[in-house]
C-alpha positions, 0 to 999 in steps of 0.5 A, a space after each residue: 342542536 335541534 333534532 329531526 321532528 323538531 318545530 323550528 323558527 328561519 328568520 325571514 323565511 318563517 317556520 319549518 319542521 326538521 326532516 332530515 339531517 344530511 352531509 353536503 359536499 358543496 364546492 368542495 366543503 362538506 357541512 352538516 345541513 338541517 333540511 326543513 319543510 316549510 308548511 307553508 308554499 311546500 318549500 324545502 329549505 336547507 340551513 347549515 348547522 355551523 349557522 344556526 347560532 348566526 342565523 338565529 334559528 329557535 324553536 317555535 312557540 309553545 300554544 300558551 303564547 299563542 294569545 300574546 302574539 294576538 294580543 299585540 295585533 289587537 293592540 294600538 299600533 305604534 307610532 312610526 316614522 314618516 320616512 318610508 326608507 327608514 320605517 322599511 329598514 326599521 320593520 325590515 330589522 324587527 323581521 330579521 330578529 326572528 322575534 314572533 312578538 316584533 314580528 305581529 308588531 310589523 304585520 299590525 302596525 304596516 296593516 294599520 298604514 295599508 288601511 290608513 294611507 296605502 303602502 307603497 309597493 315594497 311595504 306590501 310586499 313586506 306585509 305580504 311576507 311578514 303575515 306568511 312568516 306569522 301564519 307559518 309559525 302560528 300553525 306549527 304551534 297550534 297543533 302543527 296542521 298545515 291544512 288548519 286555515 282557523 289561524 289566517 281567519 283569526 289573524 284577518 279578524 284581529 287586523 280588520 
């Protein structure tokens, strides 16, 4: 169970800070929810507490782990299927896993492919989404200041 003020990652949506824990009645059923404020896009998300394990919610990485993410971003891209459908599914599984290191691989690999051959519209959207998710966690892991744009510049530098 998480507490108000905890920094957590909601796979496929990104990292956020728990602002409240509320009980709501929806369709006649009362449930408790975490109310998350997402740093990127100033979005609020409600996550049913009963679904936390199923969804794969986890704490944001520690500041010391940020270096490993950038190491992954700097490494050579790993082989991907030439079949875009298979490649898309594999990358989507990595994003859904909620694992920041797999997410960094997706960003690295799709960025490299985009430079080499270009990406389909679906893969461009996936890359943008993966970058946003990655950035949201790095912002909260570094110091929690949403205004900090240094991480975004670092990501661009490492992917250049």
